[in-house]
C-alpha positions in Angstrom: 0.1 0.0 -0.1 2.7 2.3 0.7 4.4 1.6 -2.2 1.3 2.3 -4.2 0.7 5.7 -2.4 4.3 6.7 -3.1 3.8 6.2 -7.1 0.5 8.0 -6.7 2.1 11.0 -4.9 4.9 10.8 -7.7 2.4 10.7 -10.3 0.6 13.7 -9.1 3.7 15.9 -8.4 4.7 14.8 -12.0 1.4 16.1 -13.6 1.5 19.4 -11.5 5.2 20.1 -12.6 4.2 19.4 -16.1 1.1 21.5 -16.2 3.1 24.3 -14.5 5.8 24.3 -17.2 2.9 24.3 -19.9 1.3 27.3 -18.5 4.3 29.1 -18.3 5.4 28.4 -21.7 2.1 29.2 -23.2 1.7 32.4 -21.2 5.1 33.3 -22.3 4.0 32.8 -25.6 1.2 35.1 -25.2 3.4 37.9 -23.7 5.9 37.7 -26.4 3.6 37.7 -29.1 4.0 40.7 -31.9 0.9 42.3 -33.0 0.9 43.6 -36.8 -0.7 47.2 -36.5 1.3 49.7 -38.3 2.7 52.7 -36.6 0.8 55.5 -38.5 2.2 59.0 -39.2 1.0 61.6 -36.8 1.5 65.5 -36.5 2.0 66.7 -33.0 1.3 70.1 -32.2 3.2 72.7 -30.1 0.9 75.4 -29.3 0.2 76.3 -25.9 -3.7 75.6 -26.7 -3.1 72.0 -27.9 -0.8 71.8 -24.7 -4.0 72.8 -22.5 -6.3 70.1 -24.3 -3.5 67.4 -23.7 -3.5 68.3 -20.0 -7.2 68.0 -19.9 -7.3 64.6 -21.5 -4.4 63.6 -19.2 -6.2 64.4 -16.3 -9.8 63.2 -17.3 -8.4 59.7 -18.5 -6.8 58.8 -15.1 -3.0 58.7 -16.3 -1.9 59.6 -12.8 -4.2 56.9 -11.3 -1.5 53.8 -12.5 1.5 56.2 -12.9 1.3 58.1 -9.8 0.7 61.8 -9.2 4.1 62.8 -11.1 3.8 59.9 -13.3 7.3 58.6 -12.2 5.6 55.0 -11.9 4.3 53.0 -9.0 3.2 49.7 -8.2 -0.4 49.9 -8.7 -1.5 46.1 -7.9 0.2 43.5 -6.0 -1.6 39.9 -5.1 0.5 37.2 -4.3 -0.7 34.6 -6.6 -2.0 36.7 -9.3 0.5 39.5 -10.3 2.8 42.7 -9.3 2.0 45.2 -11.9 4.3 48.3 -12.1 3.3 51.4 -14.2 6.5 52.8 -15.8 8.2 56.5 -15.2 6.3 57.9 -18.2 8.7 60.8 -19.4 11.4 58.3 -19.1 9.7 55.4 -20.8 8.6 57.4 -23.8 11.9 58.7 -24.4 12.3 55.1 -26.4 9.3 55.9 -28.7 8.8 57.9 -31.8 5.6 59.9 -31.9 4.1 57.2 -34.3 5.0 54.5 -31.9 3.6 56.4 -29.1 0.3 57.0 -30.9 0.1 53.2 -31.5 1.0 52.6 -27.9 -1.6 54.5 -26.6 -4.4 53.6 -29.2 -3.5 50.1 -29.8 -1.6 48.8 -26.8 1.2 47.8 -28.7 5.0 48.5 -27.7 7.6 49.9 -29.7 8.7 46.3 -30.2 5.5 45.2 -31.2 4.3 43.3 -28.0 1.1 44.0 -26.3 0.8 45.8 -22.9 -1.7 44.6 -20.5 -4.2 46.8 -18.3 -3.4 50.1 -19.8 -6.7 51.2 -21.1 -5.9 51.5 -24.8 -9.2 49.9 -25.7 -10.7 53.1 -24.4 -7.9 55.3 -25.6 -8.5 54.0 -29.1 -11.6 56.2 -29.6 -9.9 59.2 -29.0 -9.8 61.4 -32.0 -6.7 62.7 -33.6 -6.8 66.3 -31.7 -7.1 64.8 -28.5 -4.6 62.0 -28.8 -2.0 64.2 -30.8 -2.4 67.0 -27.8 -2.0 64.3 -25.0 1.1 63.1 -26.6 2.5 66.7 -26.9 1.5 67.3 -23.1 3.5 63.9 -22.2 6.4 65.0 -24.0 6.4 68.3 -22.2 6.7 66.5 -18.8 9.9 66.8 -17.2 12.0 63.7 -16.1 12.2 62.9 -12.6 13.8 59.9 -10.6 12.3 56.6 -10.8 11.6 55.7 -7.2 13.4 52.2 -7.0 10.3 50.3 -8.4 10.4 46.8 -8.9 9.7 44.8 -12.2 6.3 43.6 -13.0 5.8 40.0 -12.2 2.9 37.8 -13.8 2.2 35.0 -11.3 0.6 31.7 -11.7 -3.2 32.8 -11.7 -2.5 35.5 -14.1 -0.6 33.0 -16.3 -3.3 30.4 -16.1 -5.8 33.3 -16.9 -3.9 34.5 -19.9 -3.8 30.5 -21.0 -7.4 30.2 -20.4 -8.4 33.3 -22.0 -9.8 35.2 -18.8 -7.1 37.8 -19.0 -6.2 39.3 -22.5 -3.4 41.6 -23.5 -4.9 44.8 -24.6 -4.4 44.6 -28.4 -6.7 41.4 -28.2 -9.5 43.5 -27.0 -9.4 46.1 -30.0 -10.6 46.0 -33.5 -7.8 47.9 -34.7 -9.7 49.1 -38.1 -12.9 50.0 -36.0 -14.3 53.6 -37.2 -14.0 56.2 -34.3 -16.6 58.5 -33.1 -16.4 62.3 -34.1 -16.3 64.6 -31.3 -19.4 66.1 -31.9 -20.6 69.5 -31.2 -24.1 69.1 -29.6 -24.4 67.8 -26.2 -25.3 64.4 -26.7 -22.7 63.7 -29.4 -19.9 65.1 -27.0 -21.4 62.9 -24.3 -21.3 59.7 -26.2 -17.6 60.7 -27.3 -16.7 61.3 -23.5 -18.3 58.2 -22.4 -16.4 56.0 -24.7 -13.1 57.7 -23.9 -13.6 57.8 -20.2 -16.1 55.4 -18.9 -15.6 52.0 -20.9 -12.6 51.1 -18.8 -15.0 50.1 -15.8 -18.4 49.7 -17.2 -17.5 48.0 -20.4 -17.6 48.5 -23.9 -21.2 49.0 -24.1 -21.7 50.6 -21.0 -23.5 47.9 -19.8 -21.4 47.5 -16.5 -20.8 43.7 -14.9 -20.7 42.1 -11.5 -18.6 44.8 -10.0 -19.7 47.9 -11.6 -23.5 49.1 -12.6 -24.8 49.6 -16.0 -25.0 53.3 -16.7 -28.7 53.2 -17.4 -29.0 54.3 -13.7 -28.6 58.0 -14.8 -32.3 57.4 -15.8 -32.7 57.7 -11.9 -30.7 61.0 -11.6 -31.7 64.7 -12.2 -28.8 66.8 -13.8 -27.8 68.2 -10.3 -27.7 64.8 -8.8 -25.6 63.3 -11.8 -23.2 65.9 -11.6 -22.6 65.3 -7.8 -22.1 61.7 -8.6 -19.5 62.5 -11.5 -17.6 65.2 -9.6 -17.6 63.5 -6.2 -18.5 60.0 -6.4 -21.8 60.4 -4.4 -24.8 58.6 -5.5 -28.1 60.1 -4.9 -28.7 57.7 -2.1 -25.7 59.0 -0.3 -24.1 55.4 -0.2 -20.1 55.5 -0.1 -18.6 54.3 -3.4 -14.9 53.8 -2.9 -13.8 53.4 -6.4 -16.3 55.6 -7.9 -15.3 58.3 -5.2 -11.7 58.1 -6.0 -12.1 58.3 -9.7 -14.6 61.2 -9.7 -12.5 63.3 -7.6 -9.1 62.5 -9.3 -10.5 62.4 -12.9 -14.0 63.5 -13.5 -13.8 66.5 -11.2 -11.7 68.2 -13.9 -14.7 67.9 -16.6 -16.1 71.4 -17.8 -19.8 72.1 -17.3 -20.4 71.6 -20.8 -18.6 68.0 -20.6 -21.0 67.1 -17.8 -24.0 68.2 -19.4 -23.0 66.3 -22.2 -22.4 63.1 -20.5 -26.0 63.5 -19.0 -27.6 64.3 -22.3 -26.1 61.2 -23.8 -26.6 58.9 -21.2 -30.3 60.1 -20.7 -30.9 59.5 -24.3 -29.4 56.1 -24.4 -31.9 55.2 -21.4 -34.6 56.4 -23.2 -34.0 54.6 -26.4 -33.8 50.9 -24.7 
């Protein structure tokens, strides 16, 4: 009996080791995959008005949330069995990118060497129009270099690697239809609101703004007055006064920078979406 148990134990250990090797190899294949999307030419503005637009995009789309207040990088996720994710020092990192490569990184989630990024919301940034995208690049180029605070390397652990192999997690370029048409940044409130929703809200609420197990569908706007919606957007406080940790953080750090016209546009679009259901 002991001999049988010994061989059973050896067999189980062998299977586990082989499975771990397979998961590592297959996940490395995913991580090293190159994506065939060209870095299209872009013209980066240098005027002060464009830099102001770039700063507004930078503030409202949450760059500091992952990269830190001075975008010098930070560890923004660290779970022992999943991953340690480290956002790089932006002014230093983008020195290695041409302007077309940086535009491709932001819009398509593809590094200069063709590999895909994880987590950075390029599927959302894909919908930024040319003026906002190039103004954002201009602003990023204007940021002074600062020392990196001695950050560790990104590390994908067993559960993240299993997720990559099974398709639970995907690199950002795999989530993007790279030749899909982009929305125009319209001037009427609802058109402006649609553009803002698709370039600001899909990161948490999904590509169709329908939410998931952790975030609500944005049809909740149907129950809000314009004033209540503005309070939710700027302060993260819902009409019933509940404490919303993530929304409060995002609202105060990002959405509080939206102009009155932008807030009104988001309300107009989301209200129209609800009404059309």
